[in-house]
Structures are given as structure tokens and as C-alpha cells.
N, C-alpha and C positions, 0 to 999 in steps of 0.2 A: 473240611468236608465230613466231619464226624457225624453230622446229622443224616448223611446219606446211607450210613451203614445198614440200618434196618431194611431199607428199600433194596439196597444192593444184594443183601443176602437172599432175597427172594428170587433172584435171577440166577443163583448158583446152579439150579436144576438145568437150565438151558445150556450151561457151559459143558455139560457132560458129553455133548456131541460135537463140541467145537475144539479145534486145535489151537493152542496158544502159540503165537508166533515166536516168542522168546521164552521157552520153558526153563524153569529153574528146578533142578533136582539136587538134593543134598549129596555129598560125596559118599555117605554111608547110609544104606537102607536097612531096615529091620523088619522081619516077618511079623505080622500081627494076626495072621490066621493060625489055626492049629498046625498046618503045614502047607507048603506050596510046592509046585513042581518047577524045577529048573529045566527049561526045554532048549533044544538045539536051535530052533527057529521061533519067531514071535507068533505062534498059533498053537491052539490046544491039541492039534493033531500031530505036532512035531515030536520027534524022539525025546523021551524023558531022560535027562542026564543025572538028576538027583532029586531027592525029596528033602526040602529044607524046612526044619522045624521052627515052631514059634520062638521068637526072641533071637534067632540067629541073625548075624550081621553080614551084609554083603557089600562089596565095593561097587558103586554105580560107575558104569562106563559110558553109556550113551542112551538117549531116548529114541526108540524106534520111530521112524517117520516123523521126526521133529516133535514127538510127544503127542501125536494125534490120539484123541480119545476114541476108542472102539469097543464093541462088545467082544468078549472072549468067545462066547458062543452066540453066533448071529441068529440061530434058530430058536433061542430061548427068549421069549418076550419079557421075562422078568430079569434078565441079565443086565447088570449095571455097566456103565461105560468107564473105561480107564485106559491109560497108555500101557504099552509094553516097554520094559526096561532091559537093556543089556547089562548084565552084572557079572562079577567074579565072586564065586563062592568056593572057599578052600582052594582047590587047584583046578576048578572047572569054570568055564566061561559059557554063559547061555542067556536065556531070556526068562523073565518072570512077569506075571501080570500085575500091574500097578495097584489094583484094587486091594491087594492083600499085603502090601508093604507100606511103610511110612518112614519118614526121617526120624532122627533122634528128637527133634523139636518139631511141633506142628501147631500152626496158628489157626484159631477159629473165633467165631463170634456167636453169641446167643442168638437164636433164631435162624441160624444157617440151615438151609435145606440139607438133610442128610438121611440116607437110607439106613446105614449101619454105623455103629460106633466101633472104631478100631479097638481090639482087645489088647490087654497086656501093657497099657500105657497109664501113666500117672497124669491126673487132670488137675489143673490149677486155673484160677481166675485172678485177674488184676482188678482190684476194686478201690473205690474212693474210701479212704479211712477217715479222714477229717479234712478240714479246709485246705491243708497244705501238704498232704501226704497220701500216697497210694500204698496199698498192701497186697501181697500175694497170699491167697487162701487156697488150701487143699479143698477140692470140691468133688461132688459126684455129678455125673451127667446122665441124661436119658434122652431117648427119642420119643417125641410126643406127636401123635396123629391128631391134627386139629384143622379146623376149617380156615381157609385163607381166601379173602375176598378177591385178591388179584388172580389166583388160580381158578376161583369159582368152584372149588372142591376141597376136600381134605388133602393134606400133604404132611410129610414128616419133617419135624424141625428139632434142632438141638436145644435142649433146655438144661438148667442146672438145679441143684437143690437149695440155692440161695434165694433170699427174698428180694435183694437188690440186683441190679443188672451190672455185669462186669464190663470194664472197658474193652477187654479181649480175654480169650481163653487160650491156654497153652496145654498141649498134651505131650508128655515127654517119656522117653525110654528110661531115664534115670530120675530119681526124686530131686525136687528143687527145695530150697529153703523157703519157708513162709515168713511173713512179717513185712516190714517196711520195704518198699520197692521203687518208690519214685516221689518227686517233689511237687507234683501238680495238684493232687487232691481234687477238690470240687471244680477246679479250673481245667480247661483243656489247653493244649499248647498254643493255640491261636490267641486265647486270652492272655496266656503267660508271656508271649513275645510281642503281641500286637499284630504280627503277620508271620505265619509259619510257611508260606508258599515260597518255594525256591526258584524264583525267576532270576534271570541273569542280573547279578549285582546284589542279590539278597544274601544275608549272613545270619546264622543263628548259632548260639552256643548251647551245646548239650552237656549235661552234668547229672550225676546221680543224686545230688542234693545231700541232705543228712537228716537223720531222724531226731527231731528236737525232743522227743520223749526218751531218748537214749543218751545218757551223759557221756558214754564212751564213744558216741558217734558224732563228735563235734569237730574233728579235724577236717581241714580242707581236702577235698578229693580232686582227682584230675578232671578236667573239662576239655572238650574238643570244640573247635570252631568248624562249622560246616558252611562253605561258601559256594555259591553258584556263579560260574563265569560264562561269558559268551557275549556275542553281539546280537543286537536286535535291529532288523530292518524291515521295510515294507516291500513286498513283492506281489504285484497284481492285487493291490489293495488288501493284502493279508499280512499280518505281522508274523515274521519268521525269526527263529533263533538260529544263529550260526555258531559252530564250534562250542556247543554247550558242554560244560564240564561241572561235575559236582565233586568238590574236594574237601577232605578232612584235614585240619591242621591241629597239631599238638605243639603248643608253645612252651611246654614244661622243660624241654631239653635245650641245651645251649644252641644247637642248630635246629630250628623248627622242623618238625617232621611233617611230611605231606603224604596223604594217601588218596588216590583217585578212586572214588566209588561209583563213578559214572556207569561202568559196564553193567551193574546190577539193575539199572533203571533205563535201559535202552528202549526206544519205541519200536514198534513192529515195522513202521515205515519211516523213511527219512523225511517224508513230507509232514510228519506230525511233530509238533513242539513237545518237548518234555514238560509234564505237568506234575511236579514232585512237591510234596508237602510233608513236614514233620508231623506225625500223628501222636507220638508218645516218646517220652524220655524217662530214664530212671536207671535202676540197677536190678534187672530181673534175675540175673545169675548170681547177684550178691558177691561179686569179687572186688568191690570197691571202685569200679570203673564204670563209666556211663554206657548204657545200651540205648538203642533207639528203634522206633517203629516208623517206617515211612509209607506214605500212600502215593501211588502214581498211576497214570492211565496210559499204558503202552499202546492201546488200540482206541479207535474212535468209539467202540462199543464195549470197552472192558477196562476195569481198574483192578489193581492188586494192592495188598498190604504186605509189607516185607519186614521181617524181624532181623535186626543186626545185633549180634552179641559180642562183647569184648572178650569173654572167656574162651570163645572159639577162634579168635584171631590168632594167626600163626605167622611167623616170619616178619616180613615188612608190612604189618597191618596193625591197626588199632581196633577196627571193627570188622566183623565178617558176617555176611548174609547167610542165614542158616535155613530159612523157610519163608514161604509166602502163601497167601490165600488169594484166589483170583475170582473176580466177579464179572460176568458177561451180561450184556443187555440183549443178546440175540433171543 
């Protein structure tokens, strides 16, 4: 579904007033404004507990009202929409407005509707380097006010200083290494595998590949098998999945390792079938292990792109979801 991305990004504006049924928020949030207020309750009239400076890290506890997007100041027509987050900062627990914080990693696409660029972050793009390799580049980004036929008016969109279009963009709190980042190059994963959609019974292998231009990068690296399990049956003339699970297998150990990654891709309603596909594979964090980007549609009118990194995996994990970007058709 790679071809849908330019269209999907145009609908990001309408998501601002829509609650995501299964919100994902990173465990650690970083202040991207000059400073923000930590408040006792999730509103701008509540008691101020602390002033949190730019770059400060906070522990995410929960999203207020299931992550519903609201205006901080309902009387200001120019106020943007964002959720309120309950966080812990130093020894205080309170609420911050989500428009002025971000995760350590943030996923974007060129052409995304965006009012403001978060400050204090490092920006990178993953680009086609040659026929069989992707590369990560350090980039600059800007907001461009341009006419859009779908809106019938000018709107603000995210653009870069590069002449070619990135596969996706990453904004991070810490610098990333640049250079080789993946094995697909001019191909997308659907061409690479023949079919990248994770319906019950489907299996794909993700790996970082290796850089054929680098003689030191010729050793075999770990690869993981992603398998979709479940039963398919007809109910009222509709195809439905039962007991759907998305599992990661690592066969490099004597006893094969298994990780259930299904919870990161749950649908908003049990009546919806999971529609998950592998969007990208490679080694974005350059730790020698595979990373992956998946696309799924948890709602009838919304899809998301999720980044899973190996370097962030802890304990009994091989990959960990660290961020997502969401597109709504409302």
C-alpha cells in the first residue's frame, strides 16, 4: 500500500479532532517547546506543579480520555488539537499538553500536513541509494504553505531540502548514524517478497541485509521470521479472522525464540479483521540487527505506520514498537 501514502497524508489534518481508539505513546516523552507547564489536572486552568524545560525527559503514565485530541484553549480559534498526557517529572506527577512533547523517535512522511515542526530534534530521511540498498541521510525540514486541490485552498505541508523523495522521515532526540540502512533499494518490500500482507498463514523474513560496497559488512546478520496465525471462516457472507496472532521467531538459538507482537496492531473493534503489511525492513539504528516498519488499519477509516527497532528491545524481545504515525479519512 505504499502508493497510498501521499493521499493518506492529506487526511492527517482531520485526525486532529478524532480520538484514536488504540493510542500508542512512547514510555519516555521529551519537551520540544521552550518550556511547558506540568499541571495538576488536564486543563490550562489547573494548578501549575512545575515548569519543564526544553529537552527534559518525562515518564509517560497514561493518555487522558483515551488520547482524545482536544484544544488546550477552546476559545482560541488558532489553537491546535492534541491529547493531554499524565506524566512523571522528577518527583512530581501531573499532566502536560501533547502538542509540545514528542517521543525519542518520531515517524513522518514528506507531504504530511503539519502546522509546526517540533524543535530540538535531529531529522533524517531513508532514501533509495541504488538498486539494492537504502541509506539514511541527515536532512533539513521546513513547512511549506502551498495550494492543495483536495482542500481547495492553501495548507501547510512538511518538505525537505532533498531533491528526491524519502521512503519515510525520522525525527530523533539523539543523533542517528547515516549511511547504509536497508537492502531493498529501488524495490519495495512487496516486490521483494512477492506479497508482504500478513494474512493468516503468511510468513516473511526480515533482515538488515549487508552493504555490498563495504568489504567489512559481508558477514551474515540475524534475521527474524514474522508469521501470521489464525483461522478464516465465513460469517453472514463475510470473511472473518479468528484468533489472529502475529509472531516473531528467531531460529538462531538452540531453542527457537518467539515474540508475540500482536498487541501493537490490535483493531479498534473486534469486528474488524487485522490488515497488516510489512512496509520496510533494514537496520535504521545500525546495531547489526533487523528493524521493521509495518502498516495496518485499526479502524475502518484510519491507518497507521509503526516503527519497530531492535536496539530498543528489552528483556524477552527482539523488536520493540517505538512510534507510529496515524492517518484518518474522516
